[in-house]
N, C-alpha and C positions, 0 to 999 in steps of 0.2 A: 575634482570632478566626481559627481555621484553617478549612480546607475542610470542608464537611459530611461526616460519616463515611460511608463506603461500607458496603454490606451485607457482613457477615463470612461467610466460609466456615468449615467445620469446622476447617481447619488453621490458621486465623488466631489461635487461642488459644495463648498462650505460658504459660498457667497450669500449675502443676505437678500439677494434678488434684485438689487439695483442694476440697471442696464449699464453696459460699458459705454463710455462717451469719448468723443474726440476722434482723431484721425489715426489712432494706433492700430496695431495689427488685429485687434479683436473688435473693431467697430461694428462688424456685422454680427457679432455674438451678443446675446442678451445676458448670458451668465458665464463669464470667464471662469474656467475651472482651474483647480490646482495643477492638473496634468498639463493644461495649456501653458501656464506660467513656467512649469518645470521644463517642458519641451523647448520653449523659446530661450530659456536661460541655459539650457544644456546641462541641467542637474537633475537629481531625483526629486520626486514629490516630497520625500522626507526632508530634503534640504530646504525646500520652500516652506514647509511647515515649521522648521526650526526658525527661519527668519520671521515668519508670521508670529511666532510665540515668544520671540525675544531671546532665543537660545544664543549662547555665546560661542558654541563650538562650530562656528562657520567662518571660513576664511573671509577677510575683509573685502577682497576683490569680488568674491562670489556674492557676499551679502549685498554689496552695492549694485551688482548686476541684477539681482533679484528685486531689490527695492525699486530700481528704475522701471522694471517691467510691471511691478505691482502698481506703480503710479500711472504708467501708460495705460494700463487696462482698467484703471479706477477700481482696483480690487478691494472689496470691503473686508477688512481684517478683524479677527476677533480681538477681544481685550487681552492685554498681556497677562501672562500667568500670575504675576504677583498681585494683580488687581482682583483676582478671583479666588484668593486663598480661603478655603472653607474649614481648615483645621482637621481635615480627614485625609488619610492615605489608605490605599488598598494594598493588602498583601494577598497576592494570588498564588496559590501553591498547589502542586500535585501531591497527592498522598498525605492527607492530613493525619492519617492513622500511624504515621511513621515517627518513632522517637527522634529521628534526624530532623524532621520538620518541626517538631516541638522546640528543639534547641534553637533553630533559626527564628522561630516565632518569638521565643523568649527574648532574644537580642533585639529584634525589631521593636517589640512592645516596650522594652526597657528604655530604649533611646527615645521613642515617641512620647512616652510618659514624661521624660525629663523636659521635652520640648512642648508639653501640653498639647499634643496632637493625638487624635483618636485613630485607631487602626480598625479597618473593616477587613475581616478575613473571609476569603472565599476559595473554593476548590475548582481547579480546572480539570476536566476529564480529557486526558490525552486520547487522540484518535477519534474524537467525536466528529459527527458529520457537519457540525455548525461551527466553523472556525472563528466566527465573530463573537461567540458567546462570552468569553472572558473579556474581550475588548470593550464590550458595552457596559461592563460593571462600573467603571468610574463615572460614567455619565448618569447613572441612576441616582447618585447622591452628590454630584458635582465635586468629585474627589480632586485633590491637588496633584496626586501622583500615584504611581503603581510600583510596587516591588514585586517582581515576577520571579518565582523560585522554581528551578528545574523544570521549566516548561518551554515548549518550542515557540519561537517568535519568527513567523514568516514575514516576508516583505509587505504583504497586504495588511497583515495585522499591525505591523509597525506604522504604516502610513495612517491607518484608521485611528490608532492611538495618538499619533502626533496631531491629528486633526481635532482631537478633543481638548488639546492644550495641556494634558496631564504629563508631568515629568515621568521618566521611566528609569529604573535600575533593575538589572537582571542579576540574580544570584545563582551561581553554578549553572550557567546556560547549557542547554542540551546541544545546541549548534553554535557555530561561530556567530556572534551578534553582528548586526550591520555596523558599518564604520561609525564611530562617534557615540554608540550606545554605551552607557556606563554599566559595568559589570563587576561583580565581586566573586572571587573564588579562592581556591587554595592551591598550593604547589603539589598537584597530584602526581606529576612525574617524579619529583623528588621523594614523595611518600612511597611510591611503588619501588623506587630504587632502594630506599632505606629498609623497607620491609624485607626485600629479597636479599640484600647484603647481610642483614642480621641472620637470616637462615643459613646463608652460605658460610658465614663466620662460625656458626655452630657445627658445621660439618655436613650439612644437607647438600645433596647433589640432584636428587629427583624432587624438584619443587614445582608444585602445581599452582596455577592462579585461576581464581574464579572472578571474572570481572562482572561489571553490571551489564545493562542492556547494550548490545553491540551498536556502535554508531554514536554513542554519547561521548562528548569531549572528555569528561572525567574518566570514563572507562578506558578509552584509548590511551590517555596520558598515564594512567596507573600501570597498564600493561606494557607500555613503552618503557617505563621505568624498570619494570620487572625484566624485560628483555635486555636492557642496558646493563643491569647488574650481572646477569648471566654472562653476557659478552665480556665484561670487564674481568670476570673470574675465569674466562676461557672455557665456559660451559656451553654446550650446544642447546639451543632452544628446541624442545620437543613439542610439536604442534598438538599432540594428544594430551598434553598437560595444560593446555590453554582452553578454558571453558568460559561461557558467558551465562550469567544468571539474571536476576531481576532486582538485586539489592535487598531482597527480602529473605526471610528464613527459608521459605519453600525453595527458592532458587538455589540457595547454598546447600540445602539438604539434597536436592535432586542431583546437582552436579558433583558434590562430594561423594555421594553414594556410588555414582558411576565411576569416579576416579578410584575409589577404594576397592571396587569390584574388578578392576582391571588385572591383567596377568602380572604386570609390574606396577603396583600402586606407588604413589608418591610417599615420601617420608615426611613431607611438610606441605601445607596448603596456605597460600596467601589469598585471603578473601577480600574482595573489593568493598566490603562494608562489614560492620560489626554484626548486623543481622544475618548476613550470609555466613559469617564465621560461626554464629550460633547454630545455624543449620548444619554446618560441618561438624560441630560438636555432637549433634544428635546422630548424624550419619556414622560417626566413629563409634558412638555408644552401641548403635544397633549392629555394627560390624564386630562388636566385641573388642574394640581397641580402646586403649587408655591414652588420654592427653596429659602430658606430652611424651609419655614413655614410648608409645607406638606411633604417635602422629603429633607433629607440631602444627599449631594454627596461629596465624596472624590476621587480625581484622583491620578495619580502616574506619575511622571516625572518632573513636574514644568516647562513646556514649557512656553516661553515668553507670549503666548496668555492667560495664566491663569489669569493674572492680569487685562485683558481687557474684558473678558466675563462678562455677567451680570447674577447672581452676581459673583464677583471675586471668583475663585475656591480655596477651601482648597485642598491641594495636598501633596504628598510626593516628595520632591526634591531629584533627583539623579543628580549628577554633570556631565551631559552629555558631555559638552565641555571639562571638565577636564579629563574625561575618554578617549576622543580622544587624548588629549595631552599625557597622561600617556602611552597609547598604542604606540604612535610614539616614545616616549622616550625609552620604553622597546625595541622596534625594533632596535633602534640605539645602545643600549647596546649589543644586540645579534650580530649585525654587527661588533661591535668592539671586540667581543670575551670576553666580561665581564660576569662574573657569576652573575646570578640573586639571590637576597636574597630569593625570593620565586617565583615560576612560576605563582602563582595566586595573583592578587591584587584586593581587594574589597574596593571601596570608600564609605564613609559614606552617608547614606540617612538621610533626616531631614524633619519633619512635618512642613508645611507652612500653618498656620491657616488664612483663609480669611472669606468670607461671605456666603459660600455655605453650612455651617453646623451650626446647632442650636439645642436646646433641642426639643424633639419630642412633638407634640400636645398631650394633655391629651386625653385618650380614652373617648368617649361620655358615 
């Protein structure tokens, strides 16, 4: 069963305008809406949209109930998705200036190139006052599907996108996706655990963590992995050593500077992204500290630049390019009407040990 249907506004109807006929429940209505069908079926509007668009991730009993109501209401349905293939997919992403985003884009483009499919890249501005702005993107060029990267997907946006008939895959979702939405991510909890256990094994006991924006799924998972490693080692979690940044250099620099200026600074920092780790590098330099002699630093992502900074950065590798490829492949599966083994795919993270971590200096 889906979520209770929300009250429909006038523009929620995607009917072609033909009047309902017969003695069914909507005989008094001239334009049966998606919300009306959903309410009578006891499912969400998104579920009705899935049935209308030929999606396979709907239970057979639910599908049959929705189909009966569609017939009763003489609901005019759009053409099935496969009949409207345009050879274009949309990659909608926040923060196109990030090296992280470039690696995702590289994977999506490579897979689409092999399938002779074009990619239209656009940027979503988080927090803007017009929540429908990115949802309207696929309708401007009759896109087959959308790969949405690190952006929020609210219930209203999901329903609107379903009504366009475009398939959807979310990469590294900010929030928990609605049930049935395909998503691709990495084992963030395991990565946080591995990074912290590495530092503990070197002898560090005052280990700080700089997560990404508070409330993001990946941020919380990495910090939970950090906490788990401390607990396994019998170490107490110090709330003063847990900070939240923005995944960019500035956030890492700001939070690392505050940590290093404390009365009892950490001997190691686990940063929630390589860019934040680079910010910590600069904070250490300005504080007159040497990495790893005075401070060990671990990043997260394993961007290509990690091998070229000084010292080369120890980090948690998440296969960003492969995440992009898997997202594109999943989208093609949905477009072909294939059932997914699981709506959620998590690729393995792996610790990459380089020269930014070492045993802590003995206390004087």
